[in-house]
C-alpha positions as CSV (number, residue, x, y, z in Angstrom):
1,M,-0.6,14.4,13.3
2,L,-3.1,14.5,16.3
3,Y,-1.9,10.8,17.4
4,K,1.6,12.0,17.5
5,F,0.3,15.5,19.4
6,L,-1.6,13.3,21.7
7,E,0.7,10.5,22.3
8,S,2.9,9.7,25.6
9,Q,6.0,8.3,26.0
10,E,7.1,5.2,28.4
11,E,10.1,6.7,29.6
12,W,10.5,8.6,32.7
13,S,13.3,11.2,31.7
14,P,10.3,13.6,29.9
15,V,8.2,13.1,33.3
16,I,10.7,14.0,35.5
17,I,11.7,17.0,33.2
18,R,7.8,18.2,33.3
19,Y,7.6,17.9,36.5
20,T,10.9,20.2,37.1
21,L,9.5,22.7,34.7
22,A,6.1,22.7,36.4
23,L,7.8,23.4,39.8
24,V,10.2,26.6,38.4
25,I,7.0,27.9,36.4
26,F,4.1,27.4,39.0
27,P,5.4,30.0,41.9
28,H,5.8,32.6,39.3
29,G,2.0,32.5,38.2
30,A,1.0,31.6,41.9
31,Q,2.7,35.2,42.4
32,K,1.1,37.1,39.6
33,L,-2.3,35.6,40.5
34,F,-3.1,35.1,43.8
35,G,0.1,37.1,45.6
36,W,1.4,34.3,47.2
37,F,5.2,33.9,47.3
38,G,5.6,37.5,47.8
39,G,3.4,38.7,44.6
40,Y,1.4,41.5,43.6
41,G,-1.9,39.6,42.6
42,F,-3.9,39.8,39.8
43,T,-4.3,43.6,40.1
44,G,-0.9,44.7,40.7
45,T,0.4,42.5,38.1
46,M,-2.2,44.1,35.6
47,E,-1.1,47.1,36.5
48,F,2.7,46.6,36.1
49,F,1.8,44.6,32.4
50,T,-0.2,47.3,31.4
51,A,1.3,50.9,32.9
52,T,5.1,50.0,33.1
53,A,5.3,46.8,30.8
54,G,3.2,48.3,27.8
55,L,1.6,45.3,27.3
56,P,-2.3,44.8,26.1
57,W,-4.5,43.8,28.9
58,S,-5.4,40.7,26.9
59,V,-1.7,39.4,26.7
60,G,-1.1,40.2,30.5
61,F,-3.8,38.1,31.2
62,L,-3.0,35.5,28.9
63,V,0.7,35.5,30.8
64,I,-1.1,35.2,34.3
65,L,-2.9,32.0,33.0
66,I,-0.2,30.1,31.3
67,E,2.1,30.4,34.1
68,F,-0.6,29.6,36.7
69,F,-2.5,26.9,34.9
70,V,-0.1,25.3,32.2
71,P,2.2,23.9,35.3
72,L,-0.6,22.5,37.0
73,L,-1.7,20.5,33.7
74,L,2.0,19.5,33.0
75,I,1.8,18.0,36.5
76,A,-1.2,16.3,36.0
77,G,0.1,15.3,32.3
78,L,-2.7,16.7,30.2
79,L,-1.9,18.0,26.8
80,V,1.6,18.2,27.4
81,R,3.0,19.0,24.1
82,L,0.3,21.9,23.7
83,N,1.2,23.3,27.3
84,A,5.0,23.0,26.2
85,I,4.5,25.1,23.2
86,A,2.5,27.8,25.1
87,I,5.5,27.9,27.8
88,F,8.0,28.0,25.2
89,G,6.1,31.1,23.5
90,L,5.6,32.6,27.0
91,F,9.7,32.5,27.4
92,V,10.2,34.1,23.9
93,G,8.2,36.5,25.0
94,I,9.9,37.4,28.2
95,I,13.2,37.3,26.5
96,F,12.2,39.8,23.6
97,T,10.1,42.1,26.4
98,S,12.2,42.2,29.3
99,H,15.7,40.3,29.2
100,I,17.3,41.1,25.8
101,Q,18.8,44.4,26.4
102,Y,20.9,42.6,29.2
103,G,22.3,40.2,27.3
104,F,23.1,36.2,28.1
105,F,24.2,36.2,31.2
106,M,22.0,35.8,34.7
107,N,24.3,38.2,37.0
108,W,23.3,41.1,34.5
109,Y,19.4,40.0,34.4
110,G,20.1,38.3,31.1
111,N,18.3,35.6,29.6
112,Q,20.0,32.4,29.9
113,Q,17.4,30.9,32.2
114,E,14.7,31.8,29.7
115,K,16.5,30.3,27.2
116,V,17.3,26.9,29.3
117,L,13.6,26.6,29.9
118,S,12.3,27.4,26.8
119,F,14.6,24.8,25.0
120,I,13.6,22.3,27.4
121,C,10.2,22.6,26.5
122,L,10.8,21.5,23.1
123,Y,12.3,18.0,24.3
C-alpha cells in the first residue's frame, strides 16, 4: 500500500496537470499568507475566516498552509498523492462553506471551478 502511494509514473501528462494545479492554487495561498497579489495577508485572512466565515482558527490556519505550501510540494514532486488529497479536501470544504448556495455556474459565483480542480486531484 505504501509503495503504491509513493510510486511515480513515467508519463508527462500527470506532471503537466500537477504543475497547472500548483500554478492555479499558489497565488491564492500567497495572498492569504503574505498579502501578495492584492491579498490581505495572514492576519486579515484569519480575521475573515474566524469572524466572517465562522471557521475555527485551526481550520483557517490549515487552509492557508495547504494553499501556500502544497503547490510548492507539487512542483517539487514530493508526496504528490498526499498533497493532491489535501487540495481535494480543501476544495470540498470550499464548495460546502462558500459556494454551494450559488449553484454550479461561475457567473453566479458557483462551484464549477472547485469541482474541476478537485477531480483533477483524483487523477
